[in-house]
PQR file of N, CA, C, O and H, with PARSE charges and radii, in Angstrom:
ATOM      1  N   MET A   1     115.955 -10.920 -36.402 -0.4000 1.5000
ATOM      2  CA  MET A   1     114.862 -11.571 -35.698 -0.0000 2.0000
ATOM      3  C   MET A   1     115.002 -11.433 -34.187  0.5500 1.7000
ATOM      4  O   MET A   1     114.099 -11.824 -33.448 -0.5500 1.4000
ATOM      5  N   ARG A   2     116.089 -10.898 -33.730 -0.4000 1.5000
ATOM      6  CA  ARG A   2     116.257 -10.791 -32.286 -0.0000 2.0000
ATOM      7  C   ARG A   2     115.293  -9.784 -31.670  0.5500 1.7000
ATOM      8  O   ARG A   2     115.081  -9.805 -30.458 -0.5500 1.4000
ATOM      9  H   ARG A   2     116.823 -10.580 -34.330  0.4000 1.0000
ATOM     10  N   PHE A   3     114.699  -8.895 -32.486 -0.4000 1.5000
ATOM     11  CA  PHE A   3     113.753  -7.927 -31.963 -0.0000 2.0000
ATOM     12  C   PHE A   3     112.457  -8.579 -31.522  0.5500 1.7000
ATOM     13  O   PHE A   3     111.732  -8.029 -30.693 -0.5500 1.4000
ATOM     14  H   PHE A   3     114.872  -8.878 -33.470  0.4000 1.0000
ATOM     15  N   PHE A   4     112.166  -9.728 -32.061 -0.4000 1.5000
ATOM     16  CA  PHE A   4     110.908 -10.403 -31.746 -0.0000 2.0000
ATOM     17  C   PHE A   4     111.070 -11.486 -30.695  0.5500 1.7000
ATOM     18  O   PHE A   4     110.122 -12.208 -30.390 -0.5500 1.4000
ATOM     19  H   PHE A   4     112.755 -10.175 -32.735  0.4000 1.0000
ATOM     20  N   ARG A   5     112.268 -11.599 -30.142 -0.4000 1.5000
ATOM     21  CA  ARG A   5     112.525 -12.607 -29.127 -0.0000 2.0000
ATOM     22  C   ARG A   5     111.876 -12.179 -27.806  0.5500 1.7000
ATOM     23  O   ARG A   5     111.934 -11.009 -27.428 -0.5500 1.4000
ATOM     24  H   ARG A   5     113.039 -11.012 -30.390  0.4000 1.0000
ATOM     25  N   LYS A   6     111.271 -13.118 -27.124 -0.4000 1.5000
ATOM     26  CA  LYS A   6     110.637 -12.827 -25.841 -0.0000 2.0000
ATOM     27  C   LYS A   6     111.687 -12.810 -24.734  0.5500 1.7000
ATOM     28  O   LYS A   6     112.620 -13.614 -24.734 -0.5500 1.4000
ATOM     29  H   LYS A   6     111.224 -14.069 -27.431  0.4000 1.0000
ATOM     30  N   THR A   7     111.523 -11.887 -23.796 -0.4000 1.5000
ATOM     31  CA  THR A   7     112.404 -11.858 -22.630 -0.0000 2.0000
ATOM     32  C   THR A   7     111.624 -12.367 -21.430  0.5500 1.7000
ATOM     33  O   THR A   7     110.403 -12.229 -21.353 -0.5500 1.4000
ATOM     34  H   THR A   7     110.765 -11.234 -23.796  0.4000 1.0000
ATOM     35  N   SER A   8     112.346 -12.949 -20.512 -0.4000 1.5000
ATOM     36  CA  SER A   8     111.679 -13.524 -19.355 -0.0000 2.0000
ATOM     37  C   SER A   8     111.261 -12.416 -18.390  0.5500 1.7000
ATOM     38  O   SER A   8     111.912 -11.374 -18.316 -0.5500 1.4000
ATOM     39  H   SER A   8     113.338 -13.060 -20.575  0.4000 1.0000
ATOM     40  N   PRO A   9     110.179 -12.643 -17.653 -0.5600 1.5000
ATOM     41  CA  PRO A   9     109.754 -11.642 -16.664  0.2800 2.0000
ATOM     42  C   PRO A   9     110.805 -11.408 -15.585  0.5500 1.7000
ATOM     43  O   PRO A   9     110.918 -10.297 -15.066 -0.5500 1.4000
ATOM     44  N   ARG A  10     111.568 -12.431 -15.244 -0.4000 1.5000
ATOM     45  CA  ARG A  10     112.619 -12.274 -14.235 -0.0000 2.0000
ATOM     46  C   ARG A  10     113.705 -11.328 -14.735  0.5500 1.7000
ATOM     47  O   ARG A  10     114.210 -10.501 -13.976 -0.5500 1.4000
ATOM     48  H   ARG A  10     111.476 -13.333 -15.666  0.4000 1.0000
ATOM     49  N   ARG A  11     114.059 -11.448 -15.997 -0.4000 1.5000
ATOM     50  CA  ARG A  11     115.080 -10.574 -16.575 -0.0000 2.0000
ATOM     51  C   ARG A  11     114.605  -9.127 -16.573  0.5500 1.7000
ATOM     52  O   ARG A  11     115.384  -8.222 -16.274 -0.5500 1.4000
ATOM     53  H   ARG A  11     113.648 -12.119 -16.613  0.4000 1.0000
ATOM     54  N   ASN A  12     113.347  -8.899 -16.901 -0.4000 1.5000
ATOM     55  CA  ASN A  12     112.787  -7.545 -16.877 -0.0000 2.0000
ATOM     56  C   ASN A  12     112.787  -6.982 -15.463  0.5500 1.7000
ATOM     57  O   ASN A  12     113.056  -5.799 -15.255 -0.5500 1.4000
ATOM     58  H   ASN A  12     112.714  -9.634 -17.144  0.4000 1.0000
ATOM     59  N   GLN A  13     112.483  -7.836 -14.496 -0.4000 1.5000
ATOM     60  CA  GLN A  13     112.463  -7.401 -13.100 -0.0000 2.0000
ATOM     61  C   GLN A  13     113.866  -7.018 -12.628  0.5500 1.7000
ATOM     62  O   GLN A  13     114.025  -6.034 -11.905 -0.5500 1.4000
ATOM     63  H   GLN A  13     112.264  -8.797 -14.665  0.4000 1.0000
ATOM     64  N   VAL A  14     114.876  -7.778 -13.024 -0.4000 1.5000
ATOM     65  CA  VAL A  14     116.252  -7.482 -12.650 -0.0000 2.0000
ATOM     66  C   VAL A  14     116.693  -6.159 -13.268  0.5500 1.7000
ATOM     67  O   VAL A  14     117.366  -5.362 -12.615 -0.5500 1.4000
ATOM     68  H   VAL A  14     114.747  -8.577 -13.611  0.4000 1.0000
ATOM     69  N   ARG A  15     116.322  -5.925 -14.510 -0.4000 1.5000
ATOM     70  CA  ARG A  15     116.682  -4.670 -15.178 -0.0000 2.0000
ATOM     71  C   ARG A  15     116.052  -3.469 -14.478  0.5500 1.7000
ATOM     72  O   ARG A  15     116.711  -2.449 -14.277 -0.5500 1.4000
ATOM     73  H   ARG A  15     115.775  -6.573 -15.040  0.4000 1.0000
ATOM     74  N   LYS A  16     114.783  -3.591 -14.109 -0.4000 1.5000
ATOM     75  CA  LYS A  16     114.106  -2.490 -13.414 -0.0000 2.0000
ATOM     76  C   LYS A  16     114.730  -2.247 -12.043  0.5500 1.7000
ATOM     77  O   LYS A  16     114.900  -1.098 -11.635 -0.5500 1.4000
ATOM     78  H   LYS A  16     114.248  -4.420 -14.272  0.4000 1.0000
ATOM     79  N   GLY A  17     115.067  -3.306 -11.337 -0.4000 1.5000
ATOM     80  CA  GLY A  17     115.682  -3.176 -10.019 -0.0000 2.0000
ATOM     81  C   GLY A  17     117.060  -2.553 -10.095  0.5500 1.7000
ATOM     82  O   GLY A  17     117.437  -1.768  -9.225 -0.5500 1.4000
ATOM     83  H   GLY A  17     114.928  -4.239 -11.668  0.4000 1.0000
ATOM     84  N   LYS A  18     117.816  -2.896 -11.129 -0.4000 1.5000
ATOM     85  CA  LYS A  18     119.156  -2.340 -11.288 -0.0000 2.0000
ATOM     86  C   LYS A  18     119.079  -0.848 -11.605  0.5500 1.7000
ATOM     87  O   LYS A  18     119.883  -0.066 -11.098 -0.5500 1.4000
ATOM     88  H   LYS A  18     117.509  -3.533 -11.835  0.4000 1.0000
ATOM     89  N   ALA A  19     118.122  -0.452 -12.436 -0.4000 1.5000
ATOM     90  CA  ALA A  19     117.965   0.963 -12.780 -0.0000 2.0000
ATOM     91  C   ALA A  19     117.538   1.769 -11.556  0.5500 1.7000
ATOM     92  O   ALA A  19     117.981   2.902 -11.374 -0.5500 1.4000
ATOM     93  H   ALA A  19     117.468  -1.087 -12.848  0.4000 1.0000
ATOM     94  N   ALA A  20     116.691   1.197 -10.728 -0.4000 1.5000
ATOM     95  CA  ALA A  20     116.256   1.893  -9.514 -0.0000 2.0000
ATOM     96  C   ALA A  20     117.408   2.020  -8.519  0.5500 1.7000
ATOM     97  O   ALA A  20     117.509   3.028  -7.819 -0.5500 1.4000
ATOM     98  H   ALA A  20     116.331   0.276 -10.876  0.4000 1.0000
ATOM     99  N   GLY A  21     118.257   1.036  -8.449 -0.4000 1.5000
ATOM    100  CA  GLY A  21     119.400   1.080  -7.538 -0.0000 2.0000
ATOM    101  C   GLY A  21     120.427   2.112  -7.951  0.5500 1.7000
ATOM    102  O   GLY A  21     121.045   2.751  -7.100 -0.5500 1.4000
ATOM    103  H   GLY A  21     118.175   0.218  -9.018  0.4000 1.0000
ATOM    104  N   GLU A  22     120.615   2.282  -9.251 -0.4000 1.5000
ATOM    105  CA  GLU A  22     121.590   3.263  -9.729 -0.0000 2.0000
ATOM    106  C   GLU A  22     121.124   4.682  -9.459  0.5500 1.7000
ATOM    107  O   GLU A  22     121.941   5.546  -9.142 -0.5500 1.4000
ATOM    108  H   GLU A  22     120.113   1.763  -9.943  0.4000 1.0000
ATOM    109  N   SER A  23     119.837   4.939  -9.576 -0.4000 1.5000
ATOM    110  CA  SER A  23     119.336   6.282  -9.308 -0.0000 2.0000
ATOM    111  C   SER A  23     119.343   6.574  -7.807  0.5500 1.7000
ATOM    112  O   SER A  23     119.416   7.736  -7.406 -0.5500 1.4000
ATOM    113  H   SER A  23     119.174   4.236  -9.833  0.4000 1.0000
ATOM    114  N   GLY A  24     119.269   5.553  -6.989 -0.4000 1.5000
ATOM    115  CA  GLY A  24     119.307   5.738  -5.542 -0.0000 2.0000
ATOM    116  C   GLY A  24     120.683   6.085  -5.012  0.5500 1.7000
ATOM    117  O   GLY A  24     120.808   6.598  -3.900 -0.5500 1.4000
ATOM    118  H   GLY A  24     119.210   4.610  -7.315  0.4000 1.0000
ATOM    119  N   GLN A  25     121.715   5.812  -5.792 -0.4000 1.5000
ATOM    120  CA  GLN A  25     123.072   6.113  -5.349 -0.0000 2.0000
ATOM    121  C   GLN A  25     123.322   7.604  -5.293  0.5500 1.7000
ATOM    122  O   GLN A  25     124.137   8.051  -4.485 -0.5500 1.4000
ATOM    123  H   GLN A  25     121.614   5.395  -6.695  0.4000 1.0000
ATOM    124  N   MET A  26     122.662   8.384  -6.110 -0.4000 1.5000
ATOM    125  CA  MET A  26     122.834   9.829  -6.107 -0.0000 2.0000
ATOM    126  C   MET A  26     121.876  10.500  -5.120  0.5500 1.7000
ATOM    127  O   MET A  26     121.901  11.721  -4.969 -0.5500 1.4000
ATOM    128  H   MET A  26     122.001   8.021  -6.766  0.4000 1.0000
ATOM    129  N   GLY A  27     121.053   9.731  -4.466 -0.4000 1.5000
ATOM    130  CA  GLY A  27     120.094  10.283  -3.523 -0.0000 2.0000
ATOM    131  C   GLY A  27     120.734  10.881  -2.285  0.5500 1.7000
ATOM    132  O   GLY A  27     120.107  11.703  -1.616 -0.5500 1.4000
ATOM    133  H   GLY A  27     121.033   8.738  -4.589  0.4000 1.0000
ATOM    134  N   TRP A  28     121.955  10.499  -1.955 -0.4000 1.5000
ATOM    135  CA  TRP A  28     122.611  11.044  -0.756 -0.0000 2.0000
ATOM    136  C   TRP A  28     122.905  12.521  -0.929  0.5500 1.7000
ATOM    137  O   TRP A  28     123.025  13.237   0.065 -0.5500 1.4000
ATOM    138  H   TRP A  28     122.464   9.831  -2.498  0.4000 1.0000
ATOM    139  N   LEU A  29     123.024  13.001  -2.159 -0.4000 1.5000
ATOM    140  CA  LEU A  29     123.271  14.425  -2.369 -0.0000 2.0000
ATOM    141  C   LEU A  29     122.052  15.260  -2.002  0.5500 1.7000
ATOM    142  O   LEU A  29     122.177  16.423  -1.619 -0.5500 1.4000
ATOM    143  H   LEU A  29     122.925  12.420  -2.967  0.4000 1.0000
ATOM    144  N   ALA A  30     120.881  14.662  -2.121 -0.4000 1.5000
ATOM    145  CA  ALA A  30     119.660  15.400  -1.847 -0.0000 2.0000
ATOM    146  C   ALA A  30     119.353  15.478  -0.356  0.5500 1.7000
ATOM    147  O   ALA A  30     118.475  16.240   0.049 -0.5500 1.4000
ATOM    148  H   ALA A  30     120.779  13.717  -2.432  0.4000 1.0000
ATOM    149  N   ASP A  31     120.043  14.722   0.450 -0.4000 1.5000
ATOM    150  CA  ASP A  31     119.829  14.732   1.888 -0.0000 2.0000
ATOM    151  C   ASP A  31     120.250  16.092   2.451  0.5500 1.7000
ATOM    152  O   ASP A  31     121.388  16.515   2.249 -0.5500 1.4000
ATOM    153  H   ASP A  31     120.756  14.103   0.121  0.4000 1.0000
ATOM    154  N   THR A  32     119.355  16.773   3.148 -0.4000 1.5000
ATOM    155  CA  THR A  32     119.622  18.142   3.597 -0.0000 2.0000
ATOM    156  C   THR A  32     120.725  18.207   4.647  0.5500 1.7000
ATOM    157  O   THR A  32     121.475  19.183   4.689 -0.5500 1.4000
ATOM    158  H   THR A  32     118.431  16.429   3.312  0.4000 1.0000
ATOM    159  N   ASP A  33     120.836  17.197   5.486 -0.4000 1.5000
ATOM    160  CA  ASP A  33     121.885  17.199   6.506 -0.0000 2.0000
ATOM    161  C   ASP A  33     123.272  17.133   5.870  0.5500 1.7000
ATOM    162  O   ASP A  33     124.181  17.864   6.262 -0.5500 1.4000
ATOM    163  H   ASP A  33     120.228  16.405   5.452  0.4000 1.0000
ATOM    164  N   ARG A  34     123.417  16.274   4.914 -0.4000 1.5000
ATOM    165  CA  ARG A  34     124.718  16.151   4.256 -0.0000 2.0000
ATOM    166  C   ARG A  34     125.017  17.362   3.402  0.5500 1.7000
ATOM    167  O   ARG A  34     126.158  17.820   3.337 -0.5500 1.4000
ATOM    168  H   ARG A  34     122.678  15.680   4.596  0.4000 1.0000
ATOM    169  N   LEU A  35     124.000  17.879   2.753 -0.4000 1.5000
ATOM    170  CA  LEU A  35     124.195  19.055   1.914 -0.0000 2.0000
ATOM    171  C   LEU A  35     124.618  20.254   2.753  0.5500 1.7000
ATOM    172  O   LEU A  35     125.511  21.006   2.361 -0.5500 1.4000
ATOM    173  H   LEU A  35     123.073  17.507   2.806  0.4000 1.0000
ATOM    174  N   SER A  36     123.977  20.435   3.908 -0.4000 1.5000
ATOM    175  CA  SER A  36     124.362  21.549   4.773 -0.0000 2.0000
ATOM    176  C   SER A  36     125.770  21.348   5.333  0.5500 1.7000
ATOM    177  O   SER A  36     126.501  22.323   5.508 -0.5500 1.4000
ATOM    178  H   SER A  36     123.252  19.824   4.226  0.4000 1.0000
ATOM    179  N   SER A  37     126.157  20.127   5.612 -0.4000 1.5000
ATOM    180  CA  SER A  37     127.512  19.855   6.098 -0.0000 2.0000
ATOM    181  C   SER A  37     128.551  20.186   5.040  0.5500 1.7000
ATOM    182  O   SER A  37     129.598  20.752   5.353 -0.5500 1.4000
ATOM    183  H   SER A  37     125.563  19.335   5.470  0.4000 1.0000
ATOM    184  N   VAL A  38     128.273  19.841   3.801 -0.4000 1.5000
ATOM    185  CA  VAL A  38     129.203  20.139   2.713 -0.0000 2.0000
ATOM    186  C   VAL A  38     129.329  21.645   2.518  0.5500 1.7000
ATOM    187  O   VAL A  38     130.431  22.157   2.326 -0.5500 1.4000
ATOM    188  H   VAL A  38     127.422  19.382   3.547  0.4000 1.0000
ATOM    189  N   VAL A  39     128.205  22.353   2.567 -0.4000 1.5000
ATOM    190  CA  VAL A  39     128.227  23.811   2.387 -0.0000 2.0000
ATOM    191  C   VAL A  39     128.998  24.479   3.524  0.5500 1.7000
ATOM    192  O   VAL A  39     129.815  25.367   3.280 -0.5500 1.4000
ATOM    193  H   VAL A  39     127.309  21.937   2.723  0.4000 1.0000
ATOM    194  N   LEU A  40     128.746  24.063   4.748 -0.4000 1.5000
ATOM    195  CA  LEU A  40     129.473  24.637   5.883 -0.0000 2.0000
ATOM    196  C   LEU A  40     130.972  24.332   5.808  0.5500 1.7000
ATOM    197  O   LEU A  40     131.795  25.177   6.160 -0.5500 1.4000
ATOM    198  H   LEU A  40     128.083  23.342   4.946  0.4000 1.0000
ATOM    199  N   GLY A  41     131.319  23.154   5.361 -0.4000 1.5000
ATOM    200  CA  GLY A  41     132.727  22.811   5.196 -0.0000 2.0000
ATOM    201  C   GLY A  41     133.405  23.681   4.150  0.5500 1.7000
ATOM    202  O   GLY A  41     134.533  24.130   4.352 -0.5500 1.4000
ATOM    203  H   GLY A  41     130.651  22.467   5.075  0.4000 1.0000
ATOM    204  N   LEU A  42     132.727  23.922   3.036 -0.4000 1.5000
ATOM    205  CA  LEU A  42     133.289  24.789   2.001 -0.0000 2.0000
ATOM    206  C   LEU A  42     133.440  26.225   2.488  0.5500 1.7000
ATOM    207  O   LEU A  42     134.437  26.881   2.187 -0.5500 1.4000
ATOM    208  H   LEU A  42     131.810  23.558   2.872  0.4000 1.0000
ATOM    209  N   VAL A  43     132.454  26.718   3.241 -0.4000 1.5000
ATOM    210  CA  VAL A  43     132.547  28.076   3.795 -0.0000 2.0000
ATOM    211  C   VAL A  43     133.722  28.171   4.756  0.5500 1.7000
ATOM    212  O   VAL A  43     134.448  29.166   4.753 -0.5500 1.4000
ATOM    213  H   VAL A  43     131.644  26.185   3.486  0.4000 1.0000
ATOM    214  N   PHE A  44     133.914  27.153   5.571 -0.4000 1.5000
ATOM    215  CA  PHE A  44     135.033  27.137   6.512 -0.0000 2.0000
ATOM    216  C   PHE A  44     136.376  27.174   5.772  0.5500 1.7000
ATOM    217  O   PHE A  44     137.282  27.912   6.161 -0.5500 1.4000
ATOM    218  H   PHE A  44     133.324  26.345   5.573  0.4000 1.0000
ATOM    219  N   ILE A  45     136.497  26.393   4.727 -0.4000 1.5000
ATOM    220  CA  ILE A  45     137.738  26.361   3.958 -0.0000 2.0000
ATOM    221  C   ILE A  45     138.004  27.712   3.295  0.5500 1.7000
ATOM    222  O   ILE A  45     139.142  28.181   3.285 -0.5500 1.4000
ATOM    223  H   ILE A  45     135.762  25.794   4.411  0.4000 1.0000
ATOM    224  N   ILE A  46     136.974  28.333   2.749 -0.4000 1.5000
ATOM    225  CA  ILE A  46     137.130  29.637   2.106 -0.0000 2.0000
ATOM    226  C   ILE A  46     137.542  30.691   3.128  0.5500 1.7000
ATOM    227  O   ILE A  46     138.406  31.522   2.850 -0.5500 1.4000
ATOM    228  H   ILE A  46     136.050  27.952   2.757  0.4000 1.0000
ATOM    229  N   LEU A  47     136.932  30.662   4.300 -0.4000 1.5000
ATOM    230  CA  LEU A  47     137.306  31.621   5.340 -0.0000 2.0000
ATOM    231  C   LEU A  47     138.738  31.407   5.815  0.5500 1.7000
ATOM    232  O   LEU A  47     139.455  32.376   6.063 -0.5500 1.4000
ATOM    233  H   LEU A  47     136.230  29.988   4.527  0.4000 1.0000
ATOM    234  N   CYS A  48     139.157  30.175   5.942 -0.4000 1.5000
ATOM    235  CA  CYS A  48     140.546  29.895   6.348 -0.0000 2.0000
ATOM    236  C   CYS A  48     141.527  30.421   5.312  0.5500 1.7000
ATOM    237  O   CYS A  48     142.563  30.984   5.667 -0.5500 1.4000
ATOM    238  H   CYS A  48     138.575  29.388   5.739  0.4000 1.0000
ATOM    239  N   ILE A  49     141.216  30.245   4.054 -0.4000 1.5000
ATOM    240  CA  ILE A  49     142.095  30.746   2.996 -0.0000 2.0000
ATOM    241  C   ILE A  49     142.168  32.263   3.047  0.5500 1.7000
ATOM    242  O   ILE A  49     143.243  32.836   2.873 -0.5500 1.4000
ATOM    243  H   ILE A  49     140.375  29.787   3.765  0.4000 1.0000
ATOM    244  N   CYS A  50     141.039  32.920   3.284 -0.4000 1.5000
ATOM    245  CA  CYS A  50     141.038  34.384   3.368 -0.0000 2.0000
ATOM    246  C   CYS A  50     141.867  34.879   4.554  0.5500 1.7000
ATOM    247  O   CYS A  50     142.651  35.818   4.411 -0.5500 1.4000
ATOM    248  H   CYS A  50     140.166  32.455   3.425  0.4000 1.0000
ATOM    249  N   VAL A  51     141.703  34.263   5.710 -0.4000 1.5000
ATOM    250  CA  VAL A  51     142.447  34.677   6.907 -0.0000 2.0000
ATOM    251  C   VAL A  51     143.945  34.452   6.718  0.5500 1.7000
ATOM    252  O   VAL A  51     144.748  35.308   7.091 -0.5500 1.4000
ATOM    253  H   VAL A  51     141.067  33.501   5.826  0.4000 1.0000
ATOM    254  N   LEU A  52     144.323  33.335   6.155 -0.4000 1.5000
ATOM    255  CA  LEU A  52     145.740  33.053   5.941 -0.0000 2.0000
ATOM    256  C   LEU A  52     146.342  33.949   4.862  0.5500 1.7000
ATOM    257  O   LEU A  52     147.542  34.225   4.896 -0.5500 1.4000
ATOM    258  H   LEU A  52     143.671  32.640   5.852  0.4000 1.0000
ATOM    259  N   SER A  53     145.551  34.399   3.924 -0.4000 1.5000
ATOM    260  CA  SER A  53     146.089  35.254   2.867 -0.0000 2.0000
ATOM    261  C   SER A  53     146.331  36.678   3.362  0.5500 1.7000
ATOM    262  O   SER A  53     147.143  37.394   2.776 -0.5500 1.4000
ATOM    263  H   SER A  53     144.577  34.175   3.896  0.4000 1.0000
ATOM    264  N   PHE A  54     145.649  37.109   4.425 -0.4000 1.5000
ATOM    265  CA  PHE A  54     145.880  38.449   4.962 -0.0000 2.0000
ATOM    266  C   PHE A  54     147.324  38.615   5.447  0.5500 1.7000
ATOM    267  O   PHE A  54     147.903  39.696   5.334 -0.5500 1.4000
ATOM    268  H   PHE A  54     144.989  36.528   4.901  0.4000 1.0000
ATOM    269  N   GLU A  55     147.894  37.544   5.984 -0.4000 1.5000
ATOM    270  CA  GLU A  55     149.277  37.611   6.450 -0.0000 2.0000
ATOM    271  C   GLU A  55     150.233  37.825   5.269  0.5500 1.7000
ATOM    272  O   GLU A  55     151.225  38.541   5.403 -0.5500 1.4000
ATOM    273  H   GLU A  55     147.424  36.666   6.076  0.4000 1.0000
ATOM    274  N   LEU A  56     149.954  37.233   4.158 -0.4000 1.5000
ATOM    275  CA  LEU A  56     150.789  37.406   2.979 -0.0000 2.0000
ATOM    276  C   LEU A  56     150.624  38.792   2.381  0.5500 1.7000
ATOM    277  O   LEU A  56     151.573  39.325   1.805 -0.5500 1.4000
ATOM    278  H   LEU A  56     149.147  36.652   4.049  0.4000 1.0000
ATOM    279  N   ILE A  57     149.456  39.386   2.500 -0.4000 1.5000
ATOM    280  CA  ILE A  57     149.210  40.719   1.953 -0.0000 2.0000
ATOM    281  C   ILE A  57     149.993  41.767   2.757  0.5500 1.7000
ATOM    282  O   ILE A  57     150.511  42.724   2.182 -0.5500 1.4000
ATOM    283  H   ILE A  57     148.685  38.954   2.968  0.4000 1.0000
ATOM    284  N   ARG A  58     150.081  41.594   4.067 -0.4000 1.5000
ATOM    285  CA  ARG A  58     150.822  42.547   4.903 -0.0000 2.0000
ATOM    286  C   ARG A  58     152.304  42.589   4.564  0.5500 1.7000
ATOM    287  O   ARG A  58     152.940  43.638   4.668 -0.5500 1.4000
ATOM    288  H   ARG A  58     149.660  40.817   4.534  0.4000 1.0000
ATOM    289  N   GLN A  59     152.839  41.475   4.167 -0.4000 1.5000
ATOM    290  CA  GLN A  59     154.265  41.415   3.849 -0.0000 2.0000
ATOM    291  C   GLN A  59     154.495  42.146   2.546  0.5500 1.7000
ATOM    292  O   GLN A  59     155.630  42.227   2.076 -0.5500 1.4000
ATOM    293  H   GLN A  59     152.322  40.623   4.083  0.4000 1.0000
TER
END
């Protein structure tokens, strides 16, 4: 019989607000400034690894 139990409008509102807040937490990944910063950081790290590995190849 729990399927036929009424829920309060406040409870429904809290559930909707919580679901919207959880999806907003991943929104920072979509920000172009942060995304470009992450990509540039990864490129920098890859280039540093390549430059440092050339010294090991010469030996």
